[in-house]
N, CA, C and O atoms as a printed pandas DataFrame, in Angstrom:
     atom_number atom_name residue_name chain_id  residue_number  x_coord  y_coord  z_coord
0              1         N          UNK        A               1   62.688    6.176   59.587
1              2        CA          UNK        A               1   63.549    6.655   59.929
2              3         C          UNK        A               1   62.573    8.180   60.539
3              4         O          UNK        A               1   62.189    9.060   59.768
4              5         N          UNK        A               2   62.366    8.189   61.794
5              6        CA          UNK        A               2   61.676    8.925   63.071
6              7         C          UNK        A               2   62.538   10.278   63.083
7              8         O          UNK        A               2   63.662   10.540   63.511
8              9         N          UNK        A               3   61.742   10.879   62.563
9             10        CA          UNK        A               3   62.515   12.731   62.273
10            11         C          UNK        A               3   61.889   13.696   63.823
11            12         O          UNK        A               3   60.776   13.804   64.337
12            13         N          UNK        A               4   63.438   14.328   64.201
13            14        CA          UNK        A               4   62.717   14.958   65.729
14            15         C          UNK        A               4   62.949   16.384   65.452
15            16         O          UNK        A               4   63.887   16.688   64.715
16            17         N          UNK        A               5   62.297   17.168   65.893
17            18        CA          UNK        A               5   62.804   18.583   65.279
18            19         C          UNK        A               5   62.857   19.280   66.957
19            20         O          UNK        A               5   61.856   19.420   67.661
20            21         N          UNK        A               6   63.943   19.570   67.266
21            22        CA          UNK        A               6   64.058   19.819   68.753
22            23         C          UNK        A               6   64.292   21.717   68.670
23            24         O          UNK        A               6   64.948   22.286   67.798
24            25         N          UNK        A               7   63.585   22.375   69.783
25            26        CA          UNK        A               7   63.305   23.966   69.375
26            27         C          UNK        A               7   62.732   24.325   70.783
27            28         O          UNK        A               7   62.660   23.717   71.851
28            29         N          UNK        A               8   62.342   25.603   70.333
29            30        CA          UNK        A               8   61.424   26.232   70.878
30            31         C          UNK        A               8   59.820   26.923   70.318
31            32         O          UNK        A               8   59.737   27.882   69.551
32            33         N          UNK        A               9   59.096   26.464   70.682
33            34        CA          UNK        A               9   57.742   26.420   70.157
34            35         C          UNK        A               9   57.996   28.224   69.273
35            36         O          UNK        A               9   58.090   28.194   68.046
36            37         N          UNK        A              10   58.078   29.552   69.949
37            38        CA          UNK        A              10   57.474   30.507   69.531
38            39         C          UNK        A              10   59.051   31.020   69.219
39            40         O          UNK        A              10   59.147   32.166   69.659
40            41         N          UNK        A              11   60.536   30.502   68.512
41            42        CA          UNK        A              11   61.296   31.023   67.729
42            43         C          UNK        A              11   60.837   30.699   66.273
43            44         O          UNK        A              11   60.271   29.752   65.729
44            45         N          UNK        A              12   61.511   32.341   65.747
45            46        CA          UNK        A              12   60.525   32.454   64.277
46            47         C          UNK        A              12   61.653   31.177   63.562
47            48         O          UNK        A              12   61.132   30.671   62.568
48            49         N          UNK        A              13   62.689   30.747   63.802
49            50        CA          UNK        A              13   63.787   29.755   62.972
50            51         C          UNK        A              13   62.920   28.393   63.018
51            52         O          UNK        A              13   62.968   27.756   61.966
52            53         N          UNK        A              14   62.011   27.745   64.215
53            54        CA          UNK        A              14   61.506   26.258   63.925
54            55         C          UNK        A              14   59.982   27.123   63.707
55            56         O          UNK        A              14   59.225   26.280   63.226
56            57         N          UNK        A              15   59.389   28.158   63.827
57            58        CA          UNK        A              15   58.634   28.545   62.164
58            59         C          UNK        A              15   58.270   27.795   61.006
59            60         O          UNK        A              15   57.409   27.078   60.497
60            61         N          UNK        A              16   59.713   28.505   60.815
61            62        CA          UNK        A              16   60.129   28.642   59.321
62            63         C          UNK        A              16   60.887   26.959   59.301
63            64         O          UNK        A              16   61.086   26.310   58.275
64            65         N          UNK        A              17   61.111   26.659   60.256
65            66        CA          UNK        A              17   61.066   25.373   60.170
66            67         C          UNK        A              17   60.030   24.127   59.409
67            68         O          UNK        A              17   59.723   23.686   58.302
68            69         N          UNK        A              18   59.816   23.978   60.571
69            70        CA          UNK        A              18   58.136   23.521   60.607
70            71         C          UNK        A              18   57.239   23.497   59.785
71            72         O          UNK        A              18   56.661   22.467   59.437
72            73         N          UNK        A              19   56.921   25.029   59.216
73            74        CA          UNK        A              19   56.715   25.506   58.028
74            75         C          UNK        A              19   57.251   24.289   56.940
75            76         O          UNK        A              19   56.563   23.279   56.792
76            77         N          UNK        A              20   58.372   24.449   56.287
77            78        CA          UNK        A              20   59.580   24.543   55.675
78            79         C          UNK        A              20   58.359   22.297   54.911
79            80         O          UNK        A              20   57.775   21.939   53.888
80            81         N          UNK        A              21   58.747   21.562   56.485
81            82        CA          UNK        A              21   58.454   20.268   56.697
82            83         C          UNK        A              21   57.433   20.032   56.335
83            84         O          UNK        A              21   57.397   19.286   55.357
84            85         N          UNK        A              22   56.124   20.509   56.894
85            86        CA          UNK        A              22   55.118   20.861   56.424
86            87         C          UNK        A              22   54.434   20.747   55.304
87            88         O          UNK        A              22   53.550   19.941   55.015
88            89         N          UNK        A              23   55.088   21.952   54.444
89            90        CA          UNK        A              23   54.583   21.465   52.954
90            91         C          UNK        A              23   55.302   20.597   52.530
91            92         O          UNK        A              23   54.757   19.959   51.629
92            93         N          UNK        A              24   56.375   20.249   52.790
93            94        CA          UNK        A              24   57.628   19.155   52.041
94            95         C          UNK        A              24   56.329   17.945   52.548
95            96         O          UNK        A              24   56.026   17.110   51.696
96            97         N          UNK        A              25   55.833   17.907   53.487
97            98        CA          UNK        A              25   55.275   16.836   53.689
98            99         C          UNK        A              25   55.797   15.637   54.513
99           100         O          UNK        A              25   55.599   14.429   54.392
100          101         N          UNK        A              26   56.565   16.393   55.435
101          102        CA          UNK        A              26   57.775   15.402   55.861
102          103         C          UNK        A              26   57.293   15.129   56.999
103          104         O          UNK        A              26   57.021   16.241   57.452
104          105         N          UNK        A              27   56.922   14.141   57.987
105          106        CA          UNK        A              27   56.655   13.744   59.022
106          107         C          UNK        A              27   57.776   14.074   60.177
107          108         O          UNK        A              27   58.983   14.008   59.942
108          109         N          UNK        A              28   57.286   14.400   61.319
109          110        CA          UNK        A              28   58.369   14.979   62.390
110          111         C          UNK        A              28   57.391   15.171   63.700
111          112         O          UNK        A              28   56.229   15.489   63.954
112          113         N          UNK        A              29   58.500   14.809   64.313
113          114        CA          UNK        A              29   57.846   15.121   65.798
114          115         C          UNK        A              29   58.407   16.023   66.119
115          116         O          UNK        A              29   59.335   16.481   65.452
116          117         N          UNK        A              30   57.976   16.560   67.302
117          118        CA          UNK        A              30   58.368   18.193   68.042
118          119         C          UNK        A              30   58.626   18.398   69.472
119          120         O          UNK        A              30   57.821   18.493   70.399
120          121         N          UNK        A              31   60.061   18.455   69.470
121          122        CA          UNK        A              31   60.787   18.327   70.955
122          123         C          UNK        A              31   61.176   19.985   71.086
123          124         O          UNK        A              31   62.091   20.691   70.662
124          125         N          UNK        A              32   59.253   20.321   72.397
125          126        CA          UNK        A              32   59.924   21.796   72.914
126          127         C          UNK        A              32   60.523   21.420   73.726
127          128         O          UNK        A              32   60.031   20.493   74.369
128          129         N          UNK        A              33   61.940   21.951   74.141
129          130        CA          UNK        A              33   62.774   21.368   75.133
130          131         C          UNK        A              33   62.829   22.901   76.497
131          132         O          UNK        A              33   63.585   23.081   77.452
132          133         N          UNK        A              34   61.654   23.730   75.958
133          134        CA          UNK        A              34   61.367   25.269   76.959
134          135         C          UNK        A              34   60.597   24.643   77.849
135          136         O          UNK        A              34   60.793   24.921   79.032
136          137         N          UNK        A              35   59.379   23.497   77.451
137          138        CA          UNK        A              35   58.467   22.924   78.342
138          139         C          UNK        A              35   58.972   21.331   78.257
139          140         O          UNK        A              35   58.534   20.466   79.017
140          141         N          UNK        A              36   59.555   21.184   77.641
141          142        CA          UNK        A              36   59.810   19.149   78.089
142          143         C          UNK        A              36   61.392   18.896   78.533
143          144         O          UNK        A              36   61.797   17.858   79.058
144          145         N          UNK        A              37   62.352   20.270   78.154
145          146        CA          UNK        A              37   63.421   19.828   79.058
146          147         C          UNK        A              37   64.121   19.214   78.121
147          148         O          UNK        A              37   63.484   18.696   77.204
148          149         N          UNK        A              38   65.950   19.102   78.125
149          150        CA          UNK        A              38   66.755   18.475   77.555
150          151         C          UNK        A              38   67.588   17.468   78.589
151          152         O          UNK        A              38   68.355   18.065   79.345
152          153         N          UNK        A              39   67.556   16.537   78.673
153          154        CA          UNK        A              39   68.620   15.941   79.115
154          155         C          UNK        A              39   70.313   15.817   79.124
155          156         O          UNK        A              39   71.059   15.814   78.145
156          157         N          UNK        A              40   70.625   15.726   80.400
157          158        CA          UNK        A              40   72.258   15.967   80.410
158          159         C          UNK        A              40   72.917   15.020   79.225
159          160         O          UNK        A              40   73.957   15.304   78.631
160          161         N          UNK        A              41   71.901   13.522   78.933
161          162        CA          UNK        A              41   72.588   12.771   77.938
162          163         C          UNK        A              41   72.254   13.242   76.598
163          164         O          UNK        A              41   73.223   13.642   75.953
164          165         N          UNK        A              42   71.363   13.281   76.147
165          166        CA          UNK        A              42   70.697   14.143   74.568
166          167         C          UNK        A              42   72.031   15.303   74.961
167          168         O          UNK        A              42   73.080   15.263   74.319
168          169         N          UNK        A              43   71.866   16.055   75.807
169          170        CA          UNK        A              43   73.168   16.887   74.921
170          171         C          UNK        A              43   74.341   16.397   74.909
171          172         O          UNK        A              43   74.973   16.793   73.930
172          173         N          UNK        A              44   75.209   15.337   75.929
173          174        CA          UNK        A              44   76.078   14.721   75.559
174          175         C          UNK        A              44   76.580   14.022   74.330
175          176         O          UNK        A              44   77.625   14.175   73.697
176          177         N          UNK        A              45   75.634   13.272   74.172
177          178        CA          UNK        A              45   75.151   12.809   72.176
178          179         C          UNK        A              45   75.488   13.827   71.430
179          180         O          UNK        A              45   76.610   13.762   70.928
180          181         N          UNK        A              46   74.739   14.910   71.170
181          182        CA          UNK        A              46   74.832   15.625   70.125
182          183         C          UNK        A              46   76.324   16.596   70.112
183          184         O          UNK        A              46   76.767   17.219   69.147
184          185         N          UNK        A              47   77.056   16.476   71.817
185          186        CA          UNK        A              47   78.032   17.175   71.780
186          187         C          UNK        A              47   78.870   16.271   71.083
187          188         O          UNK        A              47   79.845   16.908   70.685
188          189         N          UNK        A              48   78.924   15.368   70.831
189          190        CA          UNK        A              48   80.011   14.130   70.170
190          191         C          UNK        A              48   79.431   13.715   69.086
191          192         O          UNK        A              48   79.479   12.527   68.767
192          193         N          UNK        A              49   78.799   14.628   68.362
193          194        CA          UNK        A              49   78.731   14.136   67.348
194          195         C          UNK        A              49   78.621   15.774   66.561
195          196         O          UNK        A              49   79.120   15.964   65.451
196          197         N          UNK        A              50   77.992   16.726   67.232
197          198        CA          UNK        A              50   79.026   18.174   66.029
198          199         C          UNK        A              50   79.343   18.777   67.409
199          200         O          UNK        A              50   78.645   19.758   67.666
200          201         N          UNK        A              51   80.272   18.409   68.404
201          202        CA          UNK        A              51   80.963   19.153   68.727
202          203         C          UNK        A              51   79.809   20.824   69.901
203          204         O          UNK        A              51   78.993   21.621   69.438
204          205         N          UNK        A              52   80.201   20.717   71.054
205          206        CA          UNK        A              52   79.568   21.824   71.856
206          207         C          UNK        A              52   79.247   23.352   71.648
207          208         O          UNK        A              52   78.407   24.171   72.020
208          209         N          UNK        A              53   80.620   23.280   70.676
209          210        CA          UNK        A              53   80.394   25.243   70.160
210          211         C          UNK        A              53   79.725   25.494   69.576
211          212         O          UNK        A              53   79.202   26.581   69.822
212          213         N          UNK        A              54   79.111   24.555   68.115
213          214        CA          UNK        A              54   78.042   24.970   67.592
214          215         C          UNK        A              54   76.474   24.530   68.321
215          216         O          UNK        A              54   75.473   24.773   67.647
216          217         N          UNK        A              55   76.341   24.028   69.398
217          218        CA          UNK        A              55   75.004   23.875   69.668
218          219         C          UNK        A              55   75.024   25.292   70.710
219          220         O          UNK        A              55   74.067   25.582   71.428
220          221         N          UNK        A              56   76.089   25.964   70.650
221          222        CA          UNK        A              56   75.906   27.479   72.253
222          223         C          UNK        A              56   75.629   28.137   71.335
223          224         O          UNK        A              56   76.372   27.941   70.373
224          225         N          UNK        A              57   74.433   29.268   71.104
225          226        CA          UNK        A              57   74.068   30.414   71.060
226          227         C          UNK        A              57   74.077   31.480   71.014
227          228         O          UNK        A              57   73.053   32.163   71.031
228          229         N          UNK        A              58   76.154   32.278   70.886
229          230        CA          UNK        A              58   76.498   33.401   71.504
230          231         C          UNK        A              58   76.080   34.573   70.889
231          232         O          UNK        A              58   76.582   35.668   71.146
232          233         N          UNK        A              59   74.837   34.329   69.776
233          234        CA          UNK        A              59   74.141   34.861   69.095
234          235         C          UNK        A              59   72.961   35.865   69.822
235          236         O          UNK        A              59   72.539   37.015   69.697
236          237         N          UNK        A              60   72.707   34.632   70.682
237          238        CA          UNK        A              60   70.928   35.219   71.384
238          239         C          UNK        A              60   71.367   35.564   72.254
239          240         O          UNK        A              60   72.373   35.344   72.928
240          241         N          UNK        A              61   69.965   36.592   72.258
241          242        CA          UNK        A              61   68.956   37.001   73.977
242          243         C          UNK        A              61   69.435   36.100   75.105
243          244         O          UNK        A              61   70.173   36.522   75.994
244          245         N          UNK        A              62   69.065   35.048   75.055
245          246        CA          UNK        A              62   70.243   34.240   76.288
246          247         C          UNK        A              62   71.262   34.518   76.786
247          248         O          UNK        A              62   71.531   35.280   77.715
248          249         N          UNK        A              63   72.053   33.690   75.965
249          250        CA          UNK        A              63   73.735   34.102   76.282
250          251         C          UNK        A              63   73.951   35.703   76.442
251          252         O          UNK        A              63   74.659   36.211   77.311
252          253         N          UNK        A              64   73.351   36.284   75.630
253          254        CA          UNK        A              64   73.653   37.884   76.167
254          255         C          UNK        A              64   73.048   38.272   77.831
255          256         O          UNK        A              64   73.272   39.207   78.600
256          257         N          UNK        A              65   72.498   37.483   77.878
257          258        CA          UNK        A              65   71.755   37.876   79.642
258          259         C          UNK        A              65   72.567   37.241   80.412
259          260         O          UNK        A              65   72.547   37.462   81.623
260          261         N          UNK        A              66   73.335   36.435   79.920
261          262        CA          UNK        A              66   74.011   35.529   80.994
262          263         C          UNK        A              66   74.751   36.344   82.011
263          264         O          UNK        A              66   75.013   37.498   81.673
264          265         N          UNK        A              67   75.087   35.991   83.056
265          266        CA          UNK        A              67   76.052   37.151   84.362
266          267         C          UNK        A              67   77.485   36.441   83.114
267          268         O          UNK        A              67   77.621   35.420   82.439
268          269         N          UNK        A              68   78.126   37.442   83.324
269          270        CA          UNK        A              68   79.366   37.558   82.383
270          271         C          UNK        A              68   80.566   35.929   83.193
271          272         O          UNK        A              68   81.440   35.241   82.667
272          273         N          UNK        A              69   80.146   35.932   84.178
273          274        CA          UNK        A              69   80.691   35.315   84.844
274          275         C          UNK        A              69   80.554   33.829   84.746
275          276         O          UNK        A              69   81.319   32.979   85.203
276          277         N          UNK        A              70   79.125   33.613   83.873
277          278        CA          UNK        A              70   78.701   32.472   83.746
278          279         C          UNK        A              70   79.450   32.289   82.194
279          280         O          UNK        A              70   80.120   31.281   81.970
280          281         N          UNK        A              71   79.301   33.172   81.333
281          282        CA          UNK        A              71   79.626   32.673   79.865
282          283         C          UNK        A              71   81.603   32.713   80.119
283          284         O          UNK        A              71   82.449   32.258   79.349
284          285         N          UNK        A              72   81.789   33.322   81.271
285          286        CA          UNK        A              72   83.350   32.714   81.032
286          287         C          UNK        A              72   83.249   31.600   81.478
287          288         O          UNK        A              72   84.324   31.100   81.148
288          289         N          UNK        A              73   82.752   30.924   81.956
289          290        CA          UNK        A              73   82.597   29.724   82.891
290          291         C          UNK        A              73   82.897   28.607   80.564
291          292         O          UNK        A              73   83.947   28.023   80.297
292          293         N          UNK        A              74   81.910   28.690   79.712
293          294        CA          UNK        A              74   81.806   28.262   79.298
294          295         C          UNK        A              74   82.929   27.744   78.427
295          296         O          UNK        A              74   82.406   27.978   77.338
296          297         N          UNK        A              75   83.826   27.333   78.200
297          298        CA          UNK        A              75   84.754   27.135   77.574
298          299         C          UNK        A              75   85.352   25.289   77.571
299          300         O          UNK        A              75   86.467   24.870   77.261
300          301         N          UNK        A              76   84.385   24.670   77.940
301          302        CA          UNK        A              76   84.401   23.147   77.338
302          303         C          UNK        A              76   83.185   22.061   77.274
303          304         O          UNK        A              76   82.304   22.112   78.132
304          305         N          UNK        A              77   83.165   21.464   76.647
305          306        CA          UNK        A              77   82.205   20.708   76.922
306          307         C          UNK        A              77   81.094   20.431   78.479
307          308         O          UNK        A              77   79.879   20.261   78.586
308          309         N          UNK        A              78   81.904   20.475   79.212
309          310        CA          UNK        A              78   80.672   20.108   80.743
310          311         C          UNK        A              78   80.506   21.362   81.445
311          312         O          UNK        A              78   79.924   21.431   82.528
312          313         N          UNK        A              79   80.942   22.223   80.924
313          314        CA          UNK        A              79   80.628   23.417   81.033
314          315         C          UNK        A              79   79.368   23.875   80.130
315          316         O          UNK        A              79   78.382   24.304   80.728
316          317         N          UNK        A              80   79.356   23.816   78.966
317          318        CA          UNK        A              80   78.494   24.047   78.499
318          319         C          UNK        A              80   77.061   23.223   78.201
319          320         O          UNK        A              80   75.923   23.538   77.856
320          321         N          UNK        A              81   77.620   22.259   78.462
321          322        CA          UNK        A              81   76.154   21.547   78.797
322          323         C          UNK        A              81   75.493   21.480   79.711
323          324         O          UNK        A              81   74.371   20.981   79.623
324          325         N          UNK        A              82   76.147   22.127   81.278
325          326        CA          UNK        A              82   75.146   22.753   82.219
326          327         C          UNK        A              82   74.667   23.821   81.900
327          328         O          UNK        A              82   73.509   23.865   82.314
328          329         N          UNK        A              83   74.910   24.601   81.443
329          330        CA          UNK        A              83   74.529   25.834   81.157
330          331         C          UNK        A              83   73.074   25.898   80.349
331          332         O          UNK        A              83   72.004   26.470   80.556
332          333         N          UNK        A              84   73.625   24.963   79.262
333          334        CA          UNK        A              84   72.690   24.437   78.043
334          335         C          UNK        A              84   71.124   23.812   78.844
335          336         O          UNK        A              84   69.922   24.055   78.729
336          337         N          UNK        A              85   71.931   22.955   79.625
337          338        CA          UNK        A              85   70.578   21.913   80.571
338          339         C          UNK        A              85   69.561   23.052   81.244
339          340         O          UNK        A              85   68.338   22.986   81.374
340          341         N          UNK        A              86   70.492   24.134   81.632
341          342        CA          UNK        A              86   69.533   25.202   82.535
342          343         C          UNK        A              86   69.292   26.041   81.890
343          344         O          UNK        A              86   68.221   26.339   82.419
344          345         N          UNK        A              87   69.472   27.123   80.681
345          346        CA          UNK        A              87   69.263   27.876   79.510
346          347         C          UNK        A              87   68.550   26.914   78.381
347          348         O          UNK        A              87   69.274   26.634   77.425
348          349         N          UNK        A              88   67.703   26.571   78.380
349          350        CA          UNK        A              88   67.587   26.010   76.919
350          351         C          UNK        A              88   67.173   26.445   75.930
351          352         O          UNK        A              88   66.643   25.752   75.063
352          353         N          UNK        A              89   67.325   27.617   75.867
353          354        CA          UNK        A              89   66.732   29.186   75.221
354          355         C          UNK        A              89   67.851   29.425   74.601
355          356         O          UNK        A              89   67.717   29.932   73.487
356          357         N          UNK        A              90   69.548   29.105   75.176
357          358        CA          UNK        A              90   70.729   28.872   74.526
358          359         C          UNK        A              90   71.310   28.435   73.590
359          360         O          UNK        A              90   72.339   28.806   73.026
360          361         N          UNK        A              91   70.302   27.221   73.330
361          362        CA          UNK        A              91   70.833   25.452   72.398
362          363         C          UNK        A              91   70.181   26.537   70.765
363          364         O          UNK        A              91   69.045   27.010   70.717
364          365         N          UNK        A              92   71.009   26.661   69.875
365          366        CA          UNK        A              92   71.094   26.751   68.533
366          367         C          UNK        A              92   69.658   26.063   67.824
367          368         O          UNK        A              92   69.211   24.917   67.853
368          369         N          UNK        A              93   69.246   27.132   67.281
369          370        CA          UNK        A              93   67.694   25.674   66.887
370          371         C          UNK        A              93   67.590   26.379   65.428
371          372         O          UNK        A              93   67.919   27.481   64.988
372          373         N          UNK        A              94   67.045   25.349   64.947
373          374        CA          UNK        A              94   66.451   23.734   65.346
374          375         C          UNK        A              94   67.524   22.983   65.078
375          376         O          UNK        A              94   68.420   23.381   64.333
376          377         N          UNK        A              95   67.533   21.430   65.862
377          378        CA          UNK        A              95   68.484   20.584   66.138
378          379         C          UNK        A              95   67.701   19.550   65.457
379          380         O          UNK        A              95   66.583   19.298   65.908
380          381         N          UNK        A              96   68.106   18.959   64.502
381          382        CA          UNK        A              96   66.907   18.110   63.605
382          383         C          UNK        A              96   67.841   16.899   63.588
383          384         O          UNK        A              96   68.863   16.835   62.905
384          385         N          UNK        A              97   67.112   15.360   64.908
385          386        CA          UNK        A              97   67.735   14.443   64.119
386          387         C          UNK        A              97   67.040   13.214   64.037
387          388         O          UNK        A              97   65.847   13.516   64.062
388          389         N          UNK        A              98   67.164   11.932   63.948
389          390        CA          UNK        A              98   66.716   11.027   63.518
390          391         C          UNK        A              98   67.683    9.422   63.844
391          392         O          UNK        A              98   68.623    8.831   63.312
392          393         N          UNK        A              99   66.999    9.269   64.742
393          394        CA          UNK        A              99   67.158    7.672   64.719
394          395         C          UNK        A              99   68.733    8.140   66.360
395          396         O          UNK        A              99   69.235    7.234   67.026
396          397         N          UNK        A             100   68.973    9.118   66.487
397          398        CA          UNK        A             100   70.017    9.813   67.417
398          399         C          UNK        A             100   71.016   10.397   66.811
399          400         O          UNK        A             100   71.950   10.929   67.410
400          401         N          UNK        A             101   70.856   10.322   65.209
401          402        CA          UNK        A             101   71.703   11.086   64.835
402          403         C          UNK        A             101   71.373   12.231   64.439
403          404         O          UNK        A             101   70.344   12.381   63.781
404          405         N          UNK        A             102   72.306   13.418   64.812
405          406        CA          UNK        A             102   71.944   14.950   64.524
406          407         C          UNK        A             102   72.291   15.003   62.934
407          408         O          UNK        A             102   73.311   14.654   62.340
408          409         N          UNK        A             103   71.180   15.517   62.502
409          410        CA          UNK        A             103   71.232   15.429   60.762
410          411         C          UNK        A             103   71.545   16.931   60.382
411          412         O          UNK        A             103   72.255   17.024   59.380
412          413         N          UNK        A             104   71.275   17.795   60.801
413          414        CA          UNK        A             104   71.348   19.202   60.947
414          415         C          UNK        A             104   70.763   20.124   61.773
415          416         O          UNK        A             104   69.640   20.028   62.269
416          417         N          UNK        A             105   71.710   21.207   61.940
417          418        CA          UNK        A             105   71.632   22.547   63.508
418          419         C          UNK        A             105   70.969   23.877   62.758
419          420         O          UNK        A             105   71.850   24.444   62.110
420          421         N          UNK        A             106   69.840   24.462   62.663
421          422        CA          UNK        A             106   69.559   25.774   62.134
422          423         C          UNK        A             106   68.924   25.568   61.249
423          424         O          UNK        A             106   68.818   24.357   61.055
424          425         N          UNK        A             107   68.153   26.460   60.219
425          426        CA          UNK        A             107   67.615   26.448   59.475
426          427         C          UNK        A             107   68.523   26.890   58.133
427          428         O          UNK        A             107   69.076   27.988   58.071
428          429         N          UNK        A             108   68.615   25.689   56.861
429          430        CA          UNK        A             108   69.003   26.603   56.015
430          431         C          UNK        A             108   68.660   25.509   54.830
431          432         O          UNK        A             108   69.269   24.470   54.573
432          433         N          UNK        A             109   67.346   26.136   54.106
433          434        CA          UNK        A             109   66.554   25.129   53.108
434          435         C          UNK        A             109   67.512   24.784   51.726
435          436         O          UNK        A             109   66.991   24.086   50.856
436          437         N          UNK        A             110   68.499   25.129   51.586
437          438        CA          UNK        A             110   69.160   24.410   50.809
438          439         C          UNK        A             110   69.805   22.538   51.002
439          440         O          UNK        A             110   69.708   21.499   50.349
440          441         N          UNK        A             111   70.513   23.018   52.410
441          442        CA          UNK        A             111   71.078   21.637   53.375
442          443         C          UNK        A             111   69.350   20.609   53.155
443          444         O          UNK        A             111   69.230   19.426   52.835
444          445         N          UNK        A             112   68.364   21.531   53.442
445          446        CA          UNK        A             112   67.145   20.839   53.606
446          447         C          UNK        A             112   66.398   19.786   52.814
447          448         O          UNK        A             112   65.789   18.729   52.978
448          449         N          UNK        A             113   66.838   20.799   51.689
449          450        CA          UNK        A             113   66.417   20.444   50.301
450          451         C          UNK        A             113   67.009   19.027   50.165
451          452         O          UNK        A             113   66.194   18.106   50.117
452          453         N          UNK        A             114   68.658   18.658   50.080
453          454        CA          UNK        A             114   69.496   18.480   49.622
454          455         C          UNK        A             114   68.948   16.724   50.660
455          456         O          UNK        A             114   68.541   15.692   50.128
456          457         N          UNK        A             115   69.153   16.973   52.208
457          458        CA          UNK        A             115   68.866   16.328   52.990
458          459         C          UNK        A             115   67.344   15.187   53.027
459          460         O          UNK        A             115   67.467   13.964   52.960
460          461         N          UNK        A             116   66.433   15.659   53.104
461          462        CA          UNK        A             116   65.080   15.560   52.402
462          463         C          UNK        A             116   64.584   15.016   50.999
463          464         O          UNK        A             116   63.477   14.486   50.904
464          465         N          UNK        A             117   65.483   15.170   49.844
465          466        CA          UNK        A             117   65.721   15.318   48.966
466          467         C          UNK        A             117   63.861   15.972   48.061
467          468         O          UNK        A             117   62.998   15.535   47.300
468          469         N          UNK        A             118   64.220   17.346   48.927
469          470        CA          UNK        A             118   62.869   17.585   48.706
470          471         C          UNK        A             118   63.187   18.677   47.453
471          472         O          UNK        A             118   62.257   19.227   46.863
């Protein structure tokens, strides 16, 4: 099982996640979507698995700094994907997947312990 952690290197939640994985000696690949981008196909895959609403971080600065008109357009999967593709910082972090399947979204140590048997 190849574990991929998606996020932004400078994010505190990502730092906490990567530190946790490293302490538990869980191998992973990190994908920084701020530097490497994220494909529409990947976003569609995620939204099919967990829905688009959980992926949109409406509590973050990126969302709050979007024009109100843009925010109001984010009412469906297609609109959400378009905005997340352009403003990757708006995607809730981290998205952790293995073999194309989303395992978890965000940092929750209890979920991680159960998921990784650690």
